[in-house]
Phi, psi and omega in degrees: 000132176300137185297337178266000183288144177276156174228124177265130177251118179251125180289140176260140183250130175247112183231058182301327183279004182051037177295135181283105177275140175298165177298330179284137179299127188265358185255155174288322178298129182293151178298322176206150176209137178250126185233155171205170183304135176093353183278130174286138182226165173225138178278136186256009175206163179285139171230083188304322183294343177253003186058034177258134178240160175306122181106352178296130181257150177200183177232132181292130177256325177200158179225149168209189186307313191251352186208162175231131172261123178232156176258135175234119184051044178067011177253132178287136178230133179261118178255124178255170176302135184243146176261132179237134182256148174245122186251154171270185184294341179262012178068024172275140179289122178268319181200163176216153175227152177237124182194183181270118186277042181235147172230151177295136188224058174292331178218152181232152178281165177302320183294323182288331183270356179302129179091350180267155170245126187244148179290324181220138179233123174247119182254120181258100180271097183223007184230140182298332181281000178292115185257165179295335177298312179294323178300317178299315180302312181295314183297320185281000177277340186283147177288325180219163177295328182289347181262015179253130178236134181241128177248124180194156170289142185305314183296317179294317181298317180296316177298317180299311181298323179294337181266355178285131180243136180252128180287122182301328180291330177291318178299315180298315179301314181298316180297315178297318179296315179300317180296315181297317179295322178296317179295319179295322177297319179298316178298316179298317180297321178296317180297319180297318180294322179293324181289337183280000000 
C-alpha cells in the first residue's frame, strides 16, 4: 500500500438476534472512517490492554487492512479492529459491531475535551449560544495562557467579554492558594539550603 494512500474502515454489524436497532447508530465505534498517514485522530472507546482510554489523541503513522499505527505522546501504538457489544438491561448481547475505534480529530467539541489538557487551544467564538460556561471549559484545557487562540468577530467578542462574570470567591480562593504555595516554596527552599 502506498504510504499516502487512504484506508476506509467500515464497521461490520452482527445482529443474529434480529434486535431492532434504531435508525441512529448505537455504537461508539463509527460506521465508517477513512484514515491516512498524518491525520490526527481520537480513540472513541477504552482499550485497556493498550492503556488507551476514550478521548486518547494521536496521529496516524500507517494504515493497512486490519490495523492503524498511531503515535500517542511520541510512542507508537497499534490499534486493531475492535469488537463492541450492545447489551440489554439483563446484560444479554443484543448486537455487536467490529470496526476501527478511531475518528478524525482536526477539531473537538467542548464536551469531548472536558478533562483533557491540550498543548494548543483554538476557540472559535462565532455563535450567539456560546456561553461563558463553554468558554471556561475551552479556556481551562490549555497548558498555558500563551497556547490559547481566540477567533471571533470584534463586535461579538466584545459583547461576549462584557457578559463574562467572575465569581469573587473563586478569585479570593486563587489569591489565597497562590500566596500559600509561594510561602511553602520559600520554606522548602530554606530547608534545601539548610540540608546542603
